[in-house]
C-alpha positions in Angstrom: 0.0 0.0 0.0 2.4 2.6 1.3 5.7 0.6 2.0 7.9 3.7 2.3 7.2 7.2 3.8 9.2 10.2 2.6 10.3 12.5 5.5 12.5 15.4 4.8 13.7 13.8 1.6 14.5 10.5 3.1 12.7 7.3 2.6 11.7 5.2 5.7 10.0 1.9 5.9 6.4 2.2 6.9 6.6 -1.0 8.9 9.7 0.2 10.9 8.0 3.6 11.6 4.9 1.9 12.8 6.8 -0.4 15.0 8.9 2.3 16.6 5.7 4.3 17.0 4.1 1.3 18.7 7.0 0.8 21.0 7.0 4.4 22.0 3.3 4.6 22.7 3.3 1.2 24.5 6.3 2.1 26.6 4.7 5.5 27.6 1.5 3.7 28.7 3.5 1.3 30.7 5.4 4.0 32.6 2.3 6.1 33.2 0.7 3.0 34.6 3.8 2.3 36.7 3.8 5.8 38.1 0.1 5.5 39.1 0.6 2.3 40.7 3.7 3.5 42.5 5.9 0.8 40.9 9.6 1.5 40.3 9.9 3.4 36.9 13.7 2.5 36.7 12.9 -1.2 37.3 10.4 -0.9 34.3 13.1 0.4 32.1 15.4 -2.4 32.9 12.5 -4.9 32.3 11.6 -3.3 29.0 15.2 -3.4 27.9 15.4 -7.2 28.7 12.0 -7.9 27.1 12.7 -5.9 23.9 16.0 -7.6 23.1 14.6 -11.1 23.6 11.5 -10.1 21.7 13.5 -9.1 18.7 15.7 -12.2 18.8 12.7 -14.5 19.3 10.7 -13.0 16.5 13.6 -13.4 14.1 14.6 -16.9 15.1 11.2 -18.3 14.4 11.0 -16.4 11.1 14.2 -18.0 10.1 13.1 -21.5 11.2 10.2 -21.1 8.9 12.4 -19.9 6.0 15.3 -22.3 6.3 14.9 -23.6 2.8 14.9 -20.0 1.3 18.0 -19.3 3.4 19.7 -22.4 2.1 18.6 -21.8 -1.6 19.8 -18.3 -1.8 22.7 -18.5 0.7 25.3 -17.4 -1.8 23.4 -14.2 -2.6 22.5 -13.5 1.1 26.0 -13.9 2.4 27.7 -12.2 -0.7 28.5 -9.2 1.5 27.8 -7.3 4.6 25.0 -5.2 3.0 23.1 -8.2 1.7 23.4 -9.9 5.0 21.9 -6.9 6.8 19.2 -6.5 4.2 18.1 -10.1 4.5 18.2 -10.4 8.3 17.0 -7.0 8.9 13.5 -7.8 7.8 11.0 -10.7 8.5 9.7 -11.2 12.0 7.1 -13.6 13.4 4.9 -12.4 16.4 4.7 -15.7 18.2 8.5 -15.9 18.2 8.6 -12.3 19.7 6.0 -13.4 22.3 8.1 -16.3 23.4 11.3 -14.4 23.2 9.8 -11.7 25.4 8.7 -14.1 28.0 12.1 -15.5 28.1 13.4 -11.9 28.5 11.1 -11.4 31.6 12.6 -14.6 33.1 16.1 -13.5 32.4 15.4 -10.2 34.1 14.0 -11.9 37.2 17.0 -14.1 37.4 19.6 -11.5 36.7 18.4 -9.1 39.3 17.1 -11.9 41.8 13.9 -10.0 42.1 10.1 -10.6 42.1 9.1 -9.5 38.6 5.4 -10.4 38.7 4.1 -6.8 39.5 6.1 -5.4 36.6 5.2 -8.3 34.2 1.5 -7.7 35.0 1.8 -4.0 34.3 3.6 -4.7 31.0 1.1 -7.3 29.7 -1.6 -5.0 28.9 0.3 -3.1 26.3 1.3 -6.3 24.3 -1.8 -6.1 22.1 -1.4 -2.3 21.8 2.0 -2.8 20.2 0.8 -5.6 18.1 -2.0 -3.3 16.8 0.6 -0.8 15.5 2.7 -3.7 14.1 -0.3 -5.2 12.0 -1.0 -1.7 10.7 2.7 -1.6 9.5 2.1 -5.0 7.9 -0.8 -3.6 6.0 1.1 -0.6 4.8 4.1 -2.8 3.7 1.7 -5.3 2.1 3.0 -8.4 4.0 1.0 -10.9 6.1 -1.7 -10.4 3.5 -5.1 -12.0 3.4 -6.8 -14.5 1.0 -8.1 -13.4 -2.5 -11.3 -11.5 -1.9 -13.5 -9.3 -4.0 -16.2 -8.3 -1.6 -16.8 -5.3 0.7 -13.6 -3.8 2.3 -11.4 -5.6 -0.4 -8.0 -4.1 -0.8 -5.7 -4.2 -3.8 -2.0 -3.5 -3.4 0.1 -1.7 -6.0 3.4 -1.4 -4.1 3.4 -4.4 -1.7 6.8 -5.7 -0.7 5.7 -9.0 0.6 2.5 -9.7 -1.2 0.8 -9.9 -4.5 -0.1 -6.7 -6.5 -3.1 -6.0 -8.6 -5.1 -8.6 -6.8 -8.1 -8.2 -4.5 -7.4 -9.3 -0.9 -9.1 -9.5 2.4 -7.6 -7.0 4.8 -6.7 -9.5 7.5 -3.9 -7.2 8.9 -6.4 -4.4 9.8 -8.9 -6.9 11.3 -6.2 -8.3 13.5 -5.1 -4.7 14.4 -8.7 -4.0 15.5 -9.0 -7.1 17.5 -5.8 -6.4 19.2 -7.0 -2.9 20.1 -10.2 -4.4 21.6 -8.1 -6.9 23.7 -6.0 -3.8 24.9 -9.0 -2.0 26.0 -10.5 -5.0 27.6 -7.3 -5.6 29.7 -7.3 -2.1 30.8 -10.9 -2.2 31.9 -10.3 -5.4 33.7 -7.2 -4.1 35.4 -7.5 -4.4 39.1 -10.3 -7.1 38.8 -7.9 -10.0 38.2 -7.6 -12.0 41.5 -4.5 -14.1 40.8 -0.9 -13.2 39.8 -0.4 -13.1 36.1 -4.1 -13.9 35.4 -4.3 -11.0 33.0 -1.5 -12.9 31.0 -3.7 -16.0 30.8 -6.7 -14.0 29.7 -4.6 -12.3 27.0 -3.3 -15.6 25.8 -6.8 -17.0 25.6 -8.2 -14.0 23.7 -5.4 -13.6 21.3 -4.8 -17.3 20.8 -8.4 -18.0 19.8 -8.5 -15.0 17.6 -5.3 -15.8 16.0 -6.3 -19.4 15.3 -9.3 -18.2 13.2 -7.5 -15.3 11.6 -5.1 -17.6 10.0 -7.9 -19.0 7.8 -8.1 -15.6 6.3 -4.3 -15.4 5.6 -3.0 -15.8 2.1 0.7 -15.8 2.3 2.4 -18.9 1.1 4.5 -20.0 4.2 1.7 -21.4 6.2 3.0 -24.5 8.1 2.5 -28.3 8.2 -0.6 -30.5 7.5 -3.8 -28.8 7.7 -2.9 -26.0 10.0 -0.4 -23.1 9.8 2.6 -22.8 12.2 0.8 -20.1 14.2 -2.4 -22.3 14.5 -0.3 -25.2 15.8 1.3 -22.8 18.3 -2.1 -21.5 19.3 -3.5 -25.0 19.9 -0.5 -26.7 21.5 0.9 -23.9 23.5 -0.8 -20.5 23.7 -4.4 -21.7 24.5 -3.4 -24.4 27.0 -0.9 -22.0 28.7 -3.7 -19.4 28.8 -6.1 -21.7 30.6 -3.4 -22.7 33.0 -2.5 -19.1 33.9 -6.1 -18.1 34.2 -7.4 -20.9 36.5 -4.4 -22.2 38.3 -3.9 -21.1 41.9 -0.9 -19.1 43.0 0.3 -22.0 45.0 0.1 -24.5 42.2 1.4 -22.1 39.5 4.9 -23.5 38.8 5.5 -21.0 36.1 5.0 -18.1 38.4 7.1 -19.6 41.2 10.0 -21.0 39.2 10.4 -18.3 36.6 9.4 -14.8 37.5 9.7 -14.9 41.4 13.3 -15.0 42.1 13.5 -13.0 45.4 
């Protein structure tokens, strides 16, 4: 749609700009919430740094796992020089990989500082769908993560898509997912303070997004989908995200092994 934006004579990736904007808005919301709840702002900054680094690494790692054949086939071109390496590895990220990586970042934060990271994690969880909303808008602008061929109402036709087909009517699945993420974000904010168990909001988030993502995948049209009848993201939703969401939502704090062994390190 609009893969690049011209600012002061310089072209910038729309996806990158939306990702940066999403991070800034999300971090602002986190810090405001931390101040209101009288939680340590400095601790949140360290937590954000850990989570951000691991999120990027996780998102990139899962993308590369899904594209190993491409990496092998075009290895000579990709590793021809430093610029081609940076161009290839600088793009392509998978959200579930980033979510897994971010969770690992939270664990490493708790273990590195030997502290109880539960309160900070709970404050941070609400903005995950907010950041994801911006990211999906970036996907729409770049034309990646596109929908199935579609000619009905709200159909979109890309003319400058970087990762999708041009001149073909498509379902705007990126915008639908952005809208659903925004709804989840608002829901988590409205429910804030009503959750009775530690990290219960994370469980609710996983249930909401995991279910939404499973069905949204049927509307995706990009070619790298997964194995057998479901896409990679659908398998992750079924086998990991939804079961973990149920566990985090209903499990009592005393029996919550994830809570005790990973995020509570005081």
